[in-house]
C-alpha positions in Angstrom: 0.0 0.1 0.1 2.8 2.3 0.7 4.0 2.0 -2.9 0.8 2.6 -4.1 1.4 6.5 -4.7 4.6 5.5 -6.6 8.4 4.0 -6.3 10.3 4.6 -3.0 13.8 3.6 -1.9 14.3 1.5 1.0 14.7 4.4 3.1 11.9 5.3 1.8 9.9 2.7 2.2 11.4 1.9 6.0 10.4 5.4 7.1 6.9 5.5 5.2 6.1 2.3 7.0 5.2 2.7 10.9 5.5 0.6 13.4 7.8 -2.0 11.7 12.0 -2.9 11.8 13.7 -1.9 8.9 14.6 -5.9 9.0 11.1 -7.2 9.2 10.4 -4.9 5.6 13.8 -5.7 4.3 12.4 -9.3 4.7 8.8 -8.8 3.4 9.5 -6.9 0.0 11.9 -9.7 -0.5 9.1 -12.2 -0.2 6.8 -9.9 -2.4 9.3 -9.7 -5.0 9.8 -13.2 -5.3 5.5 -13.9 -5.4 6.0 -11.1 -8.1 3.7 -7.8 -6.4 6.4 -5.3 -6.5 9.7 -4.8 -9.2 12.9 -4.5 -6.9 16.1 -2.4 -8.8 19.2 -1.6 -8.0 20.8 1.9 -8.9 24.0 1.5 -9.6 26.4 3.9 -6.6 28.2 3.6 -3.5 26.1 2.9 -1.7 23.9 1.2 -4.2 20.2 1.7 -3.8 17.3 -0.5 -3.8 14.3 0.7 -6.1 11.0 -0.6 -4.7 7.7 -0.3 -7.2 4.7 -2.2 -7.8 4.6 -4.8 -10.7 2.4 -4.2 -13.6 -0.4 -5.6 -13.7 -0.8 -8.0 -10.7 1.1 -5.8 -8.3 -0.8 -2.5 -9.0 -4.1 -4.6 -9.1 -4.0 -6.3 -6.1 -3.0 -2.5 -4.4 -6.3 -0.7 -6.2 -8.6 -3.7 -5.2 -7.5 -3.5 -1.3 -7.7 0.2 -1.9 -11.0 -0.1 -3.1 -12.1 -2.0 0.0 -10.6 0.2 2.6 -12.1 3.4 1.2 -15.4 1.3 1.5 -15.2 -0.7 5.0 -12.3 1.1 6.5 -12.8 3.9 8.9 -9.5 6.3 8.2 -7.4 8.7 11.0 -8.1 12.5 10.7 -5.0 12.4 8.4 -6.8 10.3 5.9 -4.5 7.5 6.5 -6.3 4.2 7.3 -5.5 2.5 10.7 -2.2 -0.1 11.1 -4.8 -2.0 13.2 -7.6 -1.8 10.7 -4.7 -2.5 7.7 -3.6 -6.0 10.0 -7.7 -6.9 10.4 -7.2 -8.3 7.5 -5.3 -11.0 8.2 -8.4 -11.7 10.5 -10.5 -11.8 7.6 -8.1 -14.6 6.0 -7.9 -16.7 8.7 -11.8 -16.3 9.8 -12.2 -17.3 5.9 -9.8 -20.5 5.2 -11.2 -22.0 8.7 -14.7 -22.0 7.4 -16.1 -20.5 10.4 -17.7 -17.7 8.3 -20.2 -20.4 6.6 -21.0 -22.0 10.2 -22.1 -18.2 11.6 -24.5 -18.0 8.3 -27.4 -19.4 8.9 -27.9 -18.0 12.5 -25.9 -17.4 16.1 -23.3 -20.6 17.2 -22.0 -21.2 20.6 -18.0 -21.8 20.9 -18.7 -25.2 21.3 -21.3 -25.1 18.1 -18.2 -23.5 16.1 -15.8 -26.2 17.5 -17.5 -29.0 15.6 -16.7 -27.9 11.8 -14.1 -29.3 9.8 -11.3 -26.5 10.4 -10.0 -29.6 13.5 -9.1 -26.7 15.6 -9.6 -27.1 19.3 -12.2 -25.3 21.5 -8.8 -23.0 22.8 -8.1 -21.9 19.1 -11.8 -21.3 18.6 -12.3 -19.3 21.2 -8.8 -17.1 20.6 -10.6 -17.1 17.5 -13.5 -15.5 18.2 -11.5 -13.4 20.6 -9.7 -11.5 17.4 -12.7 -11.5 15.5 -14.6 -9.9 18.2 -11.8 -7.8 18.9 -11.2 -6.2 15.8 -15.6 -6.1 15.1 -16.3 -9.3 12.3 -18.7 -11.2 15.2 -20.7 -9.9 18.2 -22.4 -11.6 20.5 -26.1 -12.3 19.8 -29.0 -10.9 21.7 -31.2 -13.9 21.2 -32.2 -13.9 25.1 -30.4 -17.5 25.1 -27.9 -17.7 28.6 -25.9 -19.5 26.2 -23.2 -16.9 24.7 -23.3 -17.2 21.0 -21.9 -15.1 18.4 -23.0 -13.9 14.7 -21.9 -12.4 12.0 -21.6 -8.0 11.7 -22.4 -6.1 8.9 -18.4 -5.2 8.9 -18.0 -9.2 8.3 -20.1 -9.8 5.0 -18.9 -5.9 3.7 -15.2 -8.1 3.9 -16.7 -10.6 1.2 -16.1 -8.0 -1.3 -12.3 -7.8 -0.8 -12.8 -11.9 -1.0 -14.5 -11.5 -4.6 -11.7 -9.1 -6.2 -9.1 -11.2 -4.6 -10.9 -14.4 -6.1 -11.2 -12.5 -9.6 -7.1 -11.5 -9.0 -6.3 -14.8 -8.6 -7.3 -15.9 -11.9 -6.1 -13.4 -13.8 -2.2 -13.8 -12.1 -2.2 -16.7 -9.8 -3.9 -19.9 -11.6 -3.0 -21.3 -14.7 -6.5 -22.6 -14.8 -9.8 -22.4 -12.5 -12.3 -19.6 -11.2 -9.4 -18.2 -8.1 -12.5 -19.6 -6.2 -14.0 -23.1 -5.9 -18.2 -23.1 -6.1 -17.9 -23.9 -2.1 -16.2 -20.4 -1.6 -18.5 -18.7 -4.0 -21.1 -20.3 -2.1 -20.4 -18.8 1.5 -19.8 -15.5 -0.4 -23.2 -15.5 -1.6 -24.7 -16.5 1.7 -22.7 -14.0 3.5 -23.3 -11.4 1.5 -27.1 -11.5 0.9 -28.0 -10.2 4.5 -26.3 -6.9 3.8 -29.6 -6.6 1.2 -32.8 -4.8 1.9 -35.9 -5.7 -1.5 -39.1 -4.2 0.5 -40.5 -4.5 -2.7 -40.1 -7.8 -2.9 -41.3 -9.3 0.7 -42.8 -12.5 1.1 -40.7 -13.8 -2.3 -37.1 -16.4 -2.2 -34.6 -16.8 -3.9 -31.9 -20.1 -5.0 -28.9 -19.3 -6.4 -26.9 -22.2 -7.9 -23.1 -22.0 -8.3 -21.5 -24.4 -10.9 -17.9 -24.8 -11.2 -16.2 -23.4 -14.8 -17.0 -25.7 -17.3 -19.6 -27.5 -15.8 -23.4 -27.4 -16.6 -24.7 -28.6 -13.5 -24.3 -26.7 -10.1 -22.2 -28.4 -7.3 -23.4 -25.6 -4.3 -27.2 -24.1 -3.8 -27.9 -21.0 -1.8 -31.4 -20.5 -1.2 -32.7 -17.4 0.8 -35.8 -15.6 1.3 -37.6 -12.2 1.8 -39.2 -10.8 4.8 -41.8 -9.3 5.6 -40.2 -5.0 5.6 -37.6 -6.3 2.8 -34.9 -7.9 4.9 -33.0 -11.0 3.6 -32.1 -13.9 5.3 -30.6 -17.5 4.5 -31.9 -20.6 4.8 -30.1 -23.7 5.5 -32.4 -26.0 3.4 -34.1 -26.4 0.0 -37.3 -24.5 -0.6 -40.4 -26.1 -1.8 -40.8 -23.3 -4.3 -38.5 -20.2 -5.6 -39.5 -17.3 -7.0 -36.6 -16.8 -9.1 -33.5 -19.3 -9.5 -30.5 -18.2 -11.2 -27.6 -20.7 -12.5 -23.8 -19.6 -13.1 -20.3 -20.5 -12.7 -18.0 -19.6 -10.4 -16.6 -17.0 -12.5 -20.4 -15.4 -13.2 -21.0 -14.9 -9.9 -17.9 -12.9 -8.5 -18.4 -10.7 -11.4 -21.6 -10.0 -10.7 -20.9 -9.1 -7.3 -18.3 -6.8 -8.2 -19.8 -5.4 -11.3 -23.5 -5.6 -10.8 -26.0 -7.7 -12.6 -24.4 -9.0 -15.5 -24.2 -11.2 -19.0 -22.9 -15.2 -17.5 -26.3 -15.9 -15.1 -29.1 -18.2 -16.3 -32.5 -17.0 -14.9 -35.8 -18.8 -14.6 -38.6 -16.7 -12.9 -38.2 -13.1 -11.4 -35.7 -11.6 -13.2 -36.5 -8.5 -11.2 -36.0 -9.9 -8.3 -32.8 -11.2 -8.9 -31.6 -7.7 -11.0 -32.4 -6.1 -8.0 -30.6 -8.2 -5.3 -27.3 -7.8 -7.3 -27.9 -4.0 -7.6 -28.2 -3.8 -4.3 -25.7 -6.0 -2.9 -23.2 -4.3 -5.4 -24.0 -1.1 -4.1 -24.2 -1.7 -0.7 -20.6 -3.6 -1.0 -18.9 -0.9 -2.8 -20.8 2.1 -1.8 -20.3 4.4 -4.2 -17.7 3.7 -6.0 -17.5 1.1 -9.5 -16.4 -2.0 -7.4 -13.2 -2.6 -8.4 -13.4 -0.7 -12.1 -9.3 0.5 -11.9 -7.9 -2.6 -11.1 -10.1 -4.1 -14.4 -9.5 -1.0 -16.8 -5.3 -1.6 -16.2 -6.3 -5.4 -16.6 -7.8 -4.5 -19.9 -5.2 -2.6 -20.9 -3.0 -5.0 -20.2 -4.9 -7.9 -22.4 -5.9 -4.9 -25.8 -3.7 -2.2 -25.1 -6.7 -0.3 -24.5 -8.4 0.7 -21.6 -12.0 -1.2 -20.8 -15.1 0.6 -21.4 -18.1 0.3 -19.1 
């Protein structure tokens, strides 16, 4: 993020990133260079100077998608900078995602004991420690359900983090995986289940949706997501299949990720109430990214890299 405004020499880079020893920054800059995210060029002289630059397009696109997420979802200090603690919270999001805890909370509040029963292989102590971090950083909260047993629920901040997950999925598809979609169908279904409760659809009260996620190149969906619109418009996840749905939308992982990042687009096959799925995806996109156009900046640099001219929308 420090390199977003332009190249920096090593000394300038260490001065820009507060709270870390120069040795730590040297180690991570080397790692980022090995991953192809930054370029390190040595200038001749005594002593020689190393200039660090975001790589094009991979490093620049990753910077832009994280920056857009931060603008929409992270608080800024009076100086305009993002607080260091909020940047650190992104590591918690990654752990939250990888363990599957996020999907376990999608249907309703869960106690620490219930969360221990997942497929992650973590002990009660490990789950408890993660819950403390997630609560501290505002991703889960104590449920207010009147039960004497302590249980947790996802916050809106955790659900908004799905915009970042979707962006990283598409970035991985472009720059990391030689084949595939960046996210698995299961992960794409997690993403949709987590993000849907951000949406309010008062014009569609009483209706229900079925979202079917397929692997790229496969016609049969492997991960269904069911949701219902309550009176007043709140959207809730349903744990089981519904006897009747007003709209069923089918698409592969790429179609769903692009729909989250860009709003409704071609690639999804819709049976039933087309207006319902369009309104749902439009509001989901607007809620995740505020007044921004998703990760359009990254899309432009990717399109320019592919064709030599910026992509129009």
